[in-house]
Structures are given as C-alpha cells and as structure tokens.
KETORDO-690882 format. One record per residue (C-alpha): x negated, y, z; residue number from 1; chain. Coordinates in steps of 0.25 Angstrom, whole numbers, plus 5000, padded with zeros to 4 digits. Each point is the difference from the previous one (the first is absolute). Last residue first. Layout:
REM residues N
[[X; Y; Z]; NUM; "A"]
...
REM end
This chain:
REM residues 486
[[4988; 5605; 5059]; 486; "A"]
[[4997; 4989; 4990]; 485; "A"]
[[5011; 4990; 5004]; 484; "A"]
[[5010; 5011; 5003]; 483; "A"]
[[5010; 4996; 4990]; 482; "A"]
[[4999; 4986; 5002]; 481; "A"]
[[5014; 4997; 5006]; 480; "A"]
[[5007; 5010; 4991]; 479; "A"]
[[4993; 4995; 4987]; 478; "A"]
[[5004; 4986; 5004]; 477; "A"]
[[5014; 5004; 5001]; 476; "A"]
[[5000; 5008; 4987]; 475; "A"]
[[4994; 4987; 4994]; 474; "A"]
[[5013; 4992; 5002]; 473; "A"]
[[4997; 4987; 4993]; 472; "A"]
[[5012; 4996; 4992]; 471; "A"]
[[5007; 4988; 5004]; 470; "A"]
[[5015; 5004; 4997]; 469; "A"]
[[5003; 5003; 5015]; 468; "A"]
[[4988; 5009; 5002]; 467; "A"]
[[4986; 4995; 5002]; 466; "A"]
[[4989; 5002; 5011]; 465; "A"]
[[4988; 4992; 4997]; 464; "A"]
[[4997; 4988; 5009]; 463; "A"]
[[4989; 4996; 5010]; 462; "A"]
[[4991; 5012; 4999]; 461; "A"]
[[4985; 5001; 4995]; 460; "A"]
[[4995; 5014; 4997]; 459; "A"]
[[4989; 5003; 4989]; 458; "A"]
[[4994; 5014; 5000]; 457; "A"]
[[4994; 5009; 4990]; 456; "A"]
[[5006; 4991; 4989]; 455; "A"]
[[4993; 5000; 4987]; 454; "A"]
[[5006; 5009; 4989]; 453; "A"]
[[4990; 5011; 5001]; 452; "A"]
[[4989; 4990; 4999]; 451; "A"]
[[5004; 4995; 4987]; 450; "A"]
[[5006; 4986; 5001]; 449; "A"]
[[4995; 4987; 4995]; 448; "A"]
[[4985; 5000; 5004]; 447; "A"]
[[5003; 5001; 5015]; 446; "A"]
[[5014; 4993; 5000]; 445; "A"]
[[4994; 4986; 5004]; 444; "A"]
[[4990; 5006; 5011]; 443; "A"]
[[5011; 5008; 5007]; 442; "A"]
[[5009; 4989; 5000]; 441; "A"]
[[4990; 4990; 5006]; 440; "A"]
[[4996; 5010; 5010]; 439; "A"]
[[5014; 5002; 5004]; 438; "A"]
[[5003; 4986; 5000]; 437; "A"]
[[4989; 4996; 5010]; 436; "A"]
[[5010; 4993; 5008]; 435; "A"]
[[5014; 5005; 4996]; 434; "A"]
[[5006; 4986; 4997]; 433; "A"]
[[5015; 5000; 4995]; 432; "A"]
[[5000; 5015; 4996]; 431; "A"]
[[5010; 5012; 4999]; 430; "A"]
[[4992; 5012; 4995]; 429; "A"]
[[5002; 5015; 5001]; 428; "A"]
[[4989; 5007; 4991]; 427; "A"]
[[4997; 5014; 5002]; 426; "A"]
[[4996; 5010; 4989]; 425; "A"]
[[4997; 5014; 5006]; 424; "A"]
[[5007; 5013; 4996]; 423; "A"]
[[4995; 5014; 5000]; 422; "A"]
[[4987; 4994; 4998]; 421; "A"]
[[4992; 5008; 5010]; 420; "A"]
[[5010; 5002; 5012]; 419; "A"]
[[5008; 4987; 4997]; 418; "A"]
[[5015; 4998; 5000]; 417; "A"]
[[5005; 4986; 4997]; 416; "A"]
[[5002; 4993; 4986]; 415; "A"]
[[5006; 4986; 5000]; 414; "A"]
[[4996; 4986; 4995]; 413; "A"]
[[5009; 4989; 5004]; 412; "A"]
[[4995; 4985; 5001]; 411; "A"]
[[5006; 4986; 5000]; 410; "A"]
[[4996; 4986; 5004]; 409; "A"]
[[4985; 5003; 4999]; 408; "A"]
[[4992; 4987; 5003]; 407; "A"]
[[4999; 4996; 4986]; 406; "A"]
[[4994; 5013; 4996]; 405; "A"]
[[5007; 5005; 4987]; 404; "A"]
[[5009; 5008; 5008]; 403; "A"]
[[4990; 5011; 5002]; 402; "A"]
[[4997; 5001; 4985]; 401; "A"]
[[5015; 5002; 4997]; 400; "A"]
[[5002; 5010; 5012]; 399; "A"]
[[4989; 5009; 4994]; 398; "A"]
[[5007; 5001; 4987]; 397; "A"]
[[5013; 5001; 5006]; 396; "A"]
[[4996; 5012; 5009]; 395; "A"]
[[4997; 5009; 4988]; 394; "A"]
[[4989; 5010; 5004]; 393; "A"]
[[4999; 5013; 4993]; 392; "A"]
[[4988; 5009; 5002]; 391; "A"]
[[5000; 5013; 5007]; 390; "A"]
[[4991; 4995; 5011]; 389; "A"]
[[5011; 4990; 5003]; 388; "A"]
[[5013; 5002; 4994]; 387; "A"]
[[5009; 4988; 5003]; 386; "A"]
[[5012; 4996; 4992]; 385; "A"]
[[5011; 4995; 5009]; 384; "A"]
[[5009; 5011; 4997]; 383; "A"]
[[5000; 4997; 4985]; 382; "A"]
[[5004; 4986; 5004]; 381; "A"]
[[4992; 4988; 4995]; 380; "A"]
[[4993; 4994; 4988]; 379; "A"]
[[5012; 4993; 4994]; 378; "A"]
[[4996; 4993; 4987]; 377; "A"]
[[5008; 5000; 4987]; 376; "A"]
[[4997; 4990; 4989]; 375; "A"]
[[5000; 5006; 4986]; 374; "A"]
[[4989; 4991; 4994]; 373; "A"]
[[4989; 5012; 5001]; 372; "A"]
[[5004; 5001; 5015]; 371; "A"]
[[5009; 5010; 5005]; 370; "A"]
[[4997; 5008; 5013]; 369; "A"]
[[5006; 5003; 5013]; 368; "A"]
[[5003; 5010; 5011]; 367; "A"]
[[5013; 5001; 5007]; 366; "A"]
[[5007; 5013; 5004]; 365; "A"]
[[5011; 4996; 4990]; 364; "A"]
[[5002; 5013; 4992]; 363; "A"]
[[5013; 4998; 4993]; 362; "A"]
[[4999; 5004; 4985]; 361; "A"]
[[5010; 5010; 4995]; 360; "A"]
[[4992; 5009; 4990]; 359; "A"]
[[4998; 5011; 5010]; 358; "A"]
[[4994; 4990; 5010]; 357; "A"]
[[5009; 4994; 5011]; 356; "A"]
[[4997; 4999; 5015]; 355; "A"]
[[4999; 5015; 5003]; 354; "A"]
[[5014; 5002; 4995]; 353; "A"]
[[5006; 4989; 5009]; 352; "A"]
[[4992; 5005; 5012]; 351; "A"]
[[5006; 5014; 4998]; 350; "A"]
[[5014; 4995; 4998]; 349; "A"]
[[5001; 4992; 5012]; 348; "A"]
[[5015; 4998; 5003]; 347; "A"]
[[4998; 4985; 4996]; 346; "A"]
[[4987; 4997; 4993]; 345; "A"]
[[5001; 4999; 4985]; 344; "A"]
[[5007; 4993; 4988]; 343; "A"]
[[4993; 4987; 5002]; 342; "A"]
[[4991; 4994; 4989]; 341; "A"]
[[5005; 4987; 4994]; 340; "A"]
[[5005; 5005; 4987]; 339; "A"]
[[4986; 5005; 4996]; 338; "A"]
[[4988; 5009; 5003]; 337; "A"]
[[4988; 4996; 5009]; 336; "A"]
[[4987; 5007; 5005]; 335; "A"]
[[4988; 4992; 5006]; 334; "A"]
[[4989; 5010; 5004]; 333; "A"]
[[4986; 4997; 4995]; 332; "A"]
[[4989; 4990; 4999]; 331; "A"]
[[4994; 4999; 4986]; 330; "A"]
[[4999; 4986; 4994]; 329; "A"]
[[5007; 5003; 4987]; 328; "A"]
[[5004; 5015; 4998]; 327; "A"]
[[5004; 5012; 5008]; 326; "A"]
[[5012; 5009; 4998]; 325; "A"]
[[4997; 5014; 5005]; 324; "A"]
[[5009; 5004; 5012]; 323; "A"]
[[4989; 5010; 5005]; 322; "A"]
[[4995; 4996; 5014]; 321; "A"]
[[5007; 4986; 5001]; 320; "A"]
[[4994; 4996; 4986]; 319; "A"]
[[5011; 4991; 4994]; 318; "A"]
[[5003; 4986; 4998]; 317; "A"]
[[5013; 4996; 4992]; 316; "A"]
[[5012; 4991; 5002]; 315; "A"]
[[5012; 5001; 4990]; 314; "A"]
[[5011; 4990; 5004]; 313; "A"]
[[5010; 4996; 4989]; 312; "A"]
[[4995; 4985; 5001]; 311; "A"]
[[4992; 4998; 5013]; 310; "A"]
[[4986; 5005; 5000]; 309; "A"]
[[4989; 4990; 5000]; 308; "A"]
[[4993; 4992; 5011]; 307; "A"]
[[4999; 5002; 5015]; 306; "A"]
[[4985; 4997; 5001]; 305; "A"]
[[4991; 4994; 5010]; 304; "A"]
[[5002; 4986; 4995]; 303; "A"]
[[5003; 5000; 4985]; 302; "A"]
[[5013; 4992; 4996]; 301; "A"]
[[4997; 4996; 4986]; 300; "A"]
[[5012; 4999; 4991]; 299; "A"]
[[5013; 4992; 5002]; 298; "A"]
[[5007; 5008; 5011]; 297; "A"]
[[4991; 5012; 4998]; 296; "A"]
[[4995; 5009; 5012]; 295; "A"]
[[5010; 5010; 5003]; 294; "A"]
[[5001; 5015; 5000]; 293; "A"]
[[5010; 5011; 5005]; 292; "A"]
[[5010; 4994; 5009]; 291; "A"]
[[5009; 5009; 5008]; 290; "A"]
[[4996; 5014; 4998]; 289; "A"]
[[5001; 5009; 5013]; 288; "A"]
[[4999; 4988; 5010]; 287; "A"]
[[4988; 4994; 4993]; 286; "A"]
[[4996; 4990; 4989]; 285; "A"]
[[4988; 4992; 4995]; 284; "A"]
[[5000; 4985; 4997]; 283; "A"]
[[4992; 4988; 5003]; 282; "A"]
[[5003; 4986; 4994]; 281; "A"]
[[4994; 4990; 5009]; 280; "A"]
[[4992; 4989; 4992]; 279; "A"]
[[5005; 4986; 5004]; 278; "A"]
[[4992; 4988; 5001]; 277; "A"]
[[5003; 4999; 5015]; 276; "A"]
[[4988; 5000; 5008]; 275; "A"]
[[4990; 5005; 4989]; 274; "A"]
[[5010; 5010; 4995]; 273; "A"]
[[5002; 5005; 5015]; 272; "A"]
[[4985; 5001; 5002]; 271; "A"]
[[4999; 5008; 4987]; 270; "A"]
[[5011; 5010; 5003]; 269; "A"]
[[4996; 5002; 5015]; 268; "A"]
[[4986; 5003; 4995]; 267; "A"]
[[5004; 5010; 4990]; 266; "A"]
[[5007; 5007; 5012]; 265; "A"]
[[5015; 5004; 4998]; 264; "A"]
[[5003; 5015; 5001]; 263; "A"]
[[5013; 5003; 5007]; 262; "A"]
[[5014; 5001; 4997]; 261; "A"]
[[4999; 4988; 4990]; 260; "A"]
[[4998; 4985; 4998]; 259; "A"]
[[5007; 4990; 4991]; 258; "A"]
[[5000; 4985; 5000]; 257; "A"]
[[5006; 4994; 4987]; 256; "A"]
[[5004; 4986; 4995]; 255; "A"]
[[5001; 4993; 5014]; 254; "A"]
[[5005; 4986; 4999]; 253; "A"]
[[4985; 4994; 5001]; 252; "A"]
[[4998; 5009; 5013]; 251; "A"]
[[4999; 4989; 5010]; 250; "A"]
[[4992; 4991; 4991]; 249; "A"]
[[4989; 5010; 4996]; 248; "A"]
[[4997; 5003; 5015]; 247; "A"]
[[5004; 5008; 5012]; 246; "A"]
[[5002; 4990; 5011]; 245; "A"]
[[4988; 5003; 5008]; 244; "A"]
[[5005; 5014; 5002]; 243; "A"]
[[4991; 5012; 5001]; 242; "A"]
[[5001; 5003; 4985]; 241; "A"]
[[5015; 5003; 5003]; 240; "A"]
[[4996; 5011; 5009]; 239; "A"]
[[4991; 5007; 4990]; 238; "A"]
[[5012; 4999; 4990]; 237; "A"]
[[5010; 5006; 5009]; 236; "A"]
[[4990; 5012; 5004]; 235; "A"]
[[4999; 5003; 4985]; 234; "A"]
[[5015; 5003; 4999]; 233; "A"]
[[5010; 4990; 4995]; 232; "A"]
[[5009; 4996; 4989]; 231; "A"]
[[5002; 4985; 4998]; 230; "A"]
[[5006; 4993; 4988]; 229; "A"]
[[5004; 4985; 4997]; 228; "A"]
[[5005; 4996; 5014]; 227; "A"]
[[5004; 4987; 5007]; 226; "A"]
[[4985; 4995; 5001]; 225; "A"]
[[4996; 5014; 5006]; 224; "A"]
[[5011; 4999; 5011]; 223; "A"]
[[4992; 4992; 5011]; 222; "A"]
[[4987; 5009; 4997]; 221; "A"]
[[5009; 5012; 5002]; 220; "A"]
[[5006; 4995; 5013]; 219; "A"]
[[4986; 4996; 5006]; 218; "A"]
[[4994; 5014; 4996]; 217; "A"]
[[5012; 5009; 5006]; 216; "A"]
[[5003; 5012; 4991]; 215; "A"]
[[5013; 5006; 5004]; 214; "A"]
[[5015; 4997; 5000]; 213; "A"]
[[4998; 4990; 4989]; 212; "A"]
[[5009; 4999; 4988]; 211; "A"]
[[4998; 4989; 4990]; 210; "A"]
[[5007; 5008; 4988]; 209; "A"]
[[5006; 4994; 4988]; 208; "A"]
[[4999; 5006; 4986]; 207; "A"]
[[5012; 5006; 4993]; 206; "A"]
[[4990; 5009; 4992]; 205; "A"]
[[5006; 5014; 5004]; 204; "A"]
[[5002; 4997; 5015]; 203; "A"]
[[4987; 4992; 5000]; 202; "A"]
[[4993; 5012; 4994]; 201; "A"]
[[5007; 5010; 5010]; 200; "A"]
[[4995; 4992; 5012]; 199; "A"]
[[4985; 4999; 4997]; 198; "A"]
[[4998; 5013; 4994]; 197; "A"]
[[5009; 5010; 5005]; 196; "A"]
[[5002; 4994; 5014]; 195; "A"]
[[4987; 4993; 5005]; 194; "A"]
[[4990; 5008; 4992]; 193; "A"]
[[5007; 5014; 5000]; 192; "A"]
[[5001; 4999; 5016]; 191; "A"]
[[5011; 4999; 5010]; 190; "A"]
[[5002; 4985; 4996]; 189; "A"]
[[4988; 4994; 5008]; 188; "A"]
[[4993; 4989; 4992]; 187; "A"]
[[5001; 4985; 5002]; 186; "A"]
[[5008; 4997; 4987]; 185; "A"]
[[4997; 4987; 4994]; 184; "A"]
[[5006; 5001; 4986]; 183; "A"]
[[5007; 4988; 4994]; 182; "A"]
[[5001; 5001; 4984]; 181; "A"]
[[5009; 4993; 4991]; 180; "A"]
[[5009; 5012; 4998]; 179; "A"]
[[4988; 5006; 4993]; 178; "A"]
[[4988; 5009; 5002]; 177; "A"]
[[4989; 5001; 4989]; 176; "A"]
[[4991; 5010; 5008]; 175; "A"]
[[4999; 5009; 4988]; 174; "A"]
[[5015; 5000; 4998]; 173; "A"]
[[5006; 5001; 5014]; 172; "A"]
[[4989; 5010; 5003]; 171; "A"]
[[5005; 5009; 4989]; 170; "A"]
[[5015; 4999; 5003]; 169; "A"]
[[4997; 5002; 5014]; 168; "A"]
[[4992; 5013; 4997]; 167; "A"]
[[5011; 5006; 4991]; 166; "A"]
[[5011; 4997; 5010]; 165; "A"]
[[4993; 5006; 5012]; 164; "A"]
[[4995; 5013; 4994]; 163; "A"]
[[5013; 5001; 4992]; 162; "A"]
[[5009; 4999; 5013]; 161; "A"]
[[4991; 5012; 5005]; 160; "A"]
[[4990; 4999; 5011]; 159; "A"]
[[4998; 5013; 5009]; 158; "A"]
[[4987; 4999; 5008]; 157; "A"]
[[5002; 5005; 5014]; 156; "A"]
[[4988; 5006; 5006]; 155; "A"]
[[4994; 4996; 5013]; 154; "A"]
[[4994; 5011; 5008]; 153; "A"]
[[4985; 5002; 4999]; 152; "A"]
[[4990; 4993; 4991]; 151; "A"]
[[5001; 4986; 5005]; 150; "A"]
[[5015; 5001; 4999]; 149; "A"]
[[5004; 4986; 4997]; 148; "A"]
[[5009; 5005; 4988]; 147; "A"]
[[5015; 5000; 5002]; 146; "A"]
[[5009; 4993; 4990]; 145; "A"]
[[5012; 5007; 4995]; 144; "A"]
[[5009; 4991; 4992]; 143; "A"]
[[5010; 5000; 4988]; 142; "A"]
[[4998; 5015; 4995]; 141; "A"]
[[5008; 5003; 4988]; 140; "A"]
[[4992; 5000; 4987]; 139; "A"]
[[5007; 4988; 4994]; 138; "A"]
[[5013; 5006; 5003]; 137; "A"]
[[5009; 4993; 5010]; 136; "A"]
[[5014; 4994; 4999]; 135; "A"]
[[5006; 4996; 5014]; 134; "A"]
[[5000; 4984; 5000]; 133; "A"]
[[5014; 4994; 5000]; 132; "A"]
[[5001; 4992; 5013]; 131; "A"]
[[5006; 4986; 5003]; 130; "A"]
[[4997; 4993; 5013]; 129; "A"]
[[5011; 5008; 5008]; 128; "A"]
[[4996; 5005; 5014]; 127; "A"]
[[5004; 4993; 5013]; 126; "A"]
[[4986; 4993; 5002]; 125; "A"]
[[4993; 5014; 4997]; 124; "A"]
[[5004; 5005; 5014]; 123; "A"]
[[4996; 4988; 5008]; 122; "A"]
[[4986; 5000; 4994]; 121; "A"]
[[4998; 5015; 5003]; 120; "A"]
[[5005; 4998; 5015]; 119; "A"]
[[4989; 4991; 5004]; 118; "A"]
[[4993; 4986; 4997]; 117; "A"]
[[4990; 4998; 4990]; 116; "A"]
[[4989; 4995; 5010]; 115; "A"]
[[4993; 5013; 4997]; 114; "A"]
[[5012; 5008; 5004]; 113; "A"]
[[5009; 5008; 4991]; 112; "A"]
[[5006; 5013; 5004]; 111; "A"]
[[5005; 5010; 4990]; 110; "A"]
[[4998; 5015; 5003]; 109; "A"]
[[5006; 5013; 4996]; 108; "A"]
[[4990; 5012; 5003]; 107; "A"]
[[5005; 5009; 5011]; 106; "A"]
[[4991; 4995; 5011]; 105; "A"]
[[4987; 5005; 4993]; 104; "A"]
[[4989; 4997; 5010]; 103; "A"]
[[4999; 4985; 4996]; 102; "A"]
[[4997; 4990; 5011]; 101; "A"]
[[5013; 4994; 5002]; 100; "A"]
[[5001; 4996; 4985]; 99; "A"]
[[4987; 4993; 5001]; 98; "A"]
[[5003; 4992; 5012]; 97; "A"]
[[5014; 4996; 4995]; 96; "A"]
[[4995; 4995; 4987]; 95; "A"]
[[5000; 5008; 4987]; 94; "A"]
[[5009; 5005; 4989]; 93; "A"]
[[4999; 5015; 4999]; 92; "A"]
[[5011; 5007; 4992]; 91; "A"]
[[5002; 5013; 4993]; 90; "A"]
[[4985; 5002; 4999]; 89; "A"]
[[4994; 5014; 5001]; 88; "A"]
[[4987; 4996; 4993]; 87; "A"]
[[4990; 5009; 5008]; 86; "A"]
[[5007; 5000; 5013]; 85; "A"]
[[5003; 4986; 5000]; 84; "A"]
[[4986; 4996; 4995]; 83; "A"]
[[4994; 5009; 5011]; 82; "A"]
[[5008; 4994; 5011]; 81; "A"]
[[4996; 4986; 4995]; 80; "A"]
[[4985; 5004; 5002]; 79; "A"]
[[5003; 5006; 5014]; 78; "A"]
[[5008; 4986; 5004]; 77; "A"]
[[4988; 4992; 4995]; 76; "A"]
[[4998; 4993; 4987]; 75; "A"]
[[4997; 4985; 5001]; 74; "A"]
[[5013; 4996; 4992]; 73; "A"]
[[4995; 5007; 4988]; 72; "A"]
[[5010; 5008; 4993]; 71; "A"]
[[5011; 4997; 4989]; 70; "A"]
[[5006; 5012; 4994]; 69; "A"]
[[5012; 4996; 4990]; 68; "A"]
[[5006; 5012; 4992]; 67; "A"]
[[5015; 4998; 4998]; 66; "A"]
[[5008; 4997; 4987]; 65; "A"]
[[5008; 4989; 5008]; 64; "A"]
[[4994; 4990; 4991]; 63; "A"]
[[4986; 5005; 5005]; 62; "A"]
[[5004; 4999; 5014]; 61; "A"]
[[5006; 4986; 4998]; 60; "A"]
[[4987; 4995; 4994]; 59; "A"]
[[4991; 5005; 5012]; 58; "A"]
[[5010; 4996; 5010]; 57; "A"]
[[5000; 4986; 4994]; 56; "A"]
[[4985; 4999; 5001]; 55; "A"]
[[5001; 5004; 5015]; 54; "A"]
[[5011; 4989; 5002]; 53; "A"]
[[4990; 4990; 4994]; 52; "A"]
[[4991; 5003; 5011]; 51; "A"]
[[4987; 5008; 5003]; 50; "A"]
[[5001; 5008; 5013]; 49; "A"]
[[5008; 5013; 4999]; 48; "A"]
[[4998; 5015; 4999]; 47; "A"]
[[5009; 5005; 4989]; 46; "A"]
[[5003; 5014; 4996]; 45; "A"]
[[5012; 5002; 4991]; 44; "A"]
[[4999; 5013; 4992]; 43; "A"]
[[5013; 5006; 4993]; 42; "A"]
[[4998; 5001; 4985]; 41; "A"]
[[5014; 4994; 4998]; 40; "A"]
[[5009; 5001; 5013]; 39; "A"]
[[5000; 4993; 5013]; 38; "A"]
[[5014; 5002; 5006]; 37; "A"]
[[4999; 4988; 5009]; 36; "A"]
[[5011; 4994; 4992]; 35; "A"]
[[4990; 5001; 4988]; 34; "A"]
[[4988; 4994; 5007]; 33; "A"]
[[5008; 4988; 5005]; 32; "A"]
[[5004; 4998; 4986]; 31; "A"]
[[4986; 4999; 4996]; 30; "A"]
[[4997; 4991; 5011]; 29; "A"]
[[5011; 4990; 4996]; 28; "A"]
[[4995; 5001; 4985]; 27; "A"]
[[4986; 4996; 5004]; 26; "A"]
[[5005; 4988; 5008]; 25; "A"]
[[5008; 4996; 4988]; 24; "A"]
[[4988; 5001; 4991]; 23; "A"]
[[4992; 4991; 5010]; 22; "A"]
[[5011; 4990; 5000]; 21; "A"]
[[5001; 4999; 4985]; 20; "A"]
[[4985; 4999; 4998]; 19; "A"]
[[5000; 4989; 5010]; 18; "A"]
[[4995; 5002; 5014]; 17; "A"]
[[4993; 4991; 5009]; 16; "A"]
[[4998; 4998; 5015]; 15; "A"]
[[4990; 4997; 5011]; 14; "A"]
[[4986; 5001; 4995]; 13; "A"]
[[5005; 5009; 4989]; 12; "A"]
[[5003; 4996; 4986]; 11; "A"]
[[5005; 5012; 4991]; 10; "A"]
[[5006; 4998; 4986]; 9; "A"]
[[5007; 4986; 5000]; 8; "A"]
[[5008; 4998; 4987]; 7; "A"]
[[5015; 5002; 5002]; 6; "A"]
[[4999; 5011; 4989]; 5; "A"]
[[5011; 5011; 5000]; 4; "A"]
[[4990; 5012; 5001]; 3; "A"]
[[4989; 4993; 4991]; 2; "A"]
[[5002; 5007; 4987]; 1; "A"]
REM end
C-alpha cells in the first residue's frame, strides 16, 4: 500500500527515505541479484553494519525469491567460515576485510564498506528501479537465522514467509500500530527483534522509523520526544534510567515502550514507571519462533511476566522428564505450536526432530509457569537448572531475592561442579557498595530460601558478560568458575 508514497519512511542522522525511495532501492538490489545469477532459494549471507542499505538488501533478497541470512558483525573469520560451509550461500555481502578473511575463495562476493562506499553500491546504481517479485509459497523459507551457539555449533533456524507474515500481523494488531506511529529504532538488525519485529511492523503499518546506528544514551534521549514507540532490550532501559533527563515530560509523546530478548527485572519495570509514568510492555520471543506471548496493550502489564500467548499460538508447560502437561503455578518446559514456529534447523535433521514433540510442539528449552490468571513467567533456561544434592534449584528464584537488595545492581546464579552436592549454587553479583554486603545478603535470604538453594559462594564482579542482545552469558560464567570447589 505504501510503495508509491512520498511519506518519509526512514529518518537517519544524515538522510531520509520516503516509502517510494526505499521501495525503488529494494528493486534495484533485487535486479542486481538477478543479473548476478542469484536464483530463487539461493542463500544470500550478509555481514554488514546497520544501515538503510542493509534493510533494503533484506527486502530485495525476499523479493528475488532468495533466502536472507544476516549475521552478527562481531563474528570472527572462523565463525563466518562455518556459516558459509553450512549454508552454502550463492552470495556473501560484506566489507573488504570480511571478504578477504574467508577461506572459501570460490564464493561470489559483493563488497560494501561501513561508510557505504564500495563496488556493491556502484553496481546497484545502474539497475532498474522496477521489479516484479518472484512468487513464493507461504511455507517457503524466507530467512535463516543462526542461533548464538551456546550449546555447541550454531544452528540455522529456517523461518518461512508465513512465520514472518503471521507474526507481523498479530503484533501490528495487538500493539495497535498505525501509520501515525514513529518507532525509535536502536536495535541491531541481524536479529529477530530489530528486523522481523521492529522493521516488519513498520513496513506493514506504514509507520515512520527514527533509525539509529546503535544505542547511544544521549541520542535516544534526544529522539524520544519525536517518537511514539520504542523497542529495546532490558539493558537499554537500565541505561536510560541513569539519565537525569528521563522524566514524564520527555516521554509524553510515547504511547508504548516494549522490552524483549532478555528478562526485564521487576525493579527496572517499577523504576521506569516511577520516572516516566509508562509501564514497559514485556513480551517473549526467540529465534526459532518469532514472538510467542505479550503483556496486554490495554490490560495490566505485570512486572516479571511476559503476558499471554498471541492469537493462534498454543503455549503449554510440561514436565521435562515425561512430557506430561502441568497445571497452574507448576514450573516446567515451555512448548509452543503455531504459525510462528520455524520449519526446522538447516541441514540438521536430527536436531530438528529432537526439538519437536510427537504432536508438533517446539520444545523451547525455557522453563516457565502460568499463573492462575493466565500470565506466563519465564523461570530460566533448562540448561541453567541447577541440581544440587539431587534437588532442583531454579536460578531465577534466587536471583529475584538477591536483586531486592538496593546495593545489588544485578545478579546471575549458576551451578558449578561440587564433590558432595554434584553442583553447588554460586551467586555472581554486580554491586554499588560491597562493604558488608555478603553478610547482609546471607542474612536477608536466611529465612527465605531452603538451605539447598542458598549460594555456597558469593562472588562480586564489575559486570556480567552479555551477548549482543543483552542476554547474560551464563555458560561463560560456568566456564570461569568451573573449578571453584576443586
């Protein structure tokens, strides 16, 4: 509907694109793919810094009937070699440095530098700005996104056209997007959140995008009054709370703050509401499923929960040992079925089969529970579960108690090998004032946790290791403290 509109679609620091201009840019790139002999179902691997051109490459790849594979710009040459070997792309679009370092010199490449110079841009300039999209079936693959690979080699999640379209339509409706909206976009675009949630919704609704290269606190604060919606990871919101300028007046034009990609602390939720008058809407999604649940737009947004299943999506909690369905307030495995769920892992049939139940539910690896009023809470990852002395310890339960201390900025609870207990509970804490804090914490949780759940050791560090989307990398912590009790 918006393809010929002169309305501004994307506003960057230095330029702006109308819907019409962006559409023509996508068509030029799609034509370039065709003349480069890139065919339907071919893979296009992209490692580029965030830019409008990068967004256009995504849409052009889809229009040309190809499969879009964005990768994190911080990946190393050996990691890129693995993605190339695994996905067998027909084209690799990256800067000179990345292209130079790949092992497979036979692969077709297109060079685009970070300052948006390079042969790729020159080649697309001469292309026609009209393109007839290649017809695709709803179950054809639109994109492959590689998981972060915390449990071995990264797996390529195959997302279909239907996965992307059905999820976009759902979110557009429940979050009440319109062409009057202006989204503040500070997220990376090699990930579900910044690309398939944020960008797709704006493309579908005709909303404008205030497009930032990355999250920089001062720029975000400056752009807030000129925006109506912001999507972010919890780290963005904790950083915003540090700004003296964040207040009710600054955020009066915002109708919705959305958080995802990692758990939002209840304290952050409450402090943000106190400073701005806005309740952050937390939702739950993952690479393999797009978005699964969301707190309501109009109803109560409960801190510490991720809300209700989206329309047409079935979410259930089961016993990880036997698959038996569990009732209210029982912690178990979150399993999901719906049009949002991916079609499997690229070239990994065994991993795909083991990720689905016999009746077609995707086993997420996340532990959670439903409350009596239907809100879903995420308790943690199944692999993060600690079994100490044969008893289950859910890290989130301990972390919530630790985070109640005003001097604790954040915490991560892990299990490490222990001769007697099998695994011992260890608390890693980032704190403002460490003086007597260990004694204070030990005393405060004394009567609130069973002995087997209490940390055997408390360790203070300056910051928790996180991935690009702000998720705490507990595997890194487990590796560091693996020999703590030797």
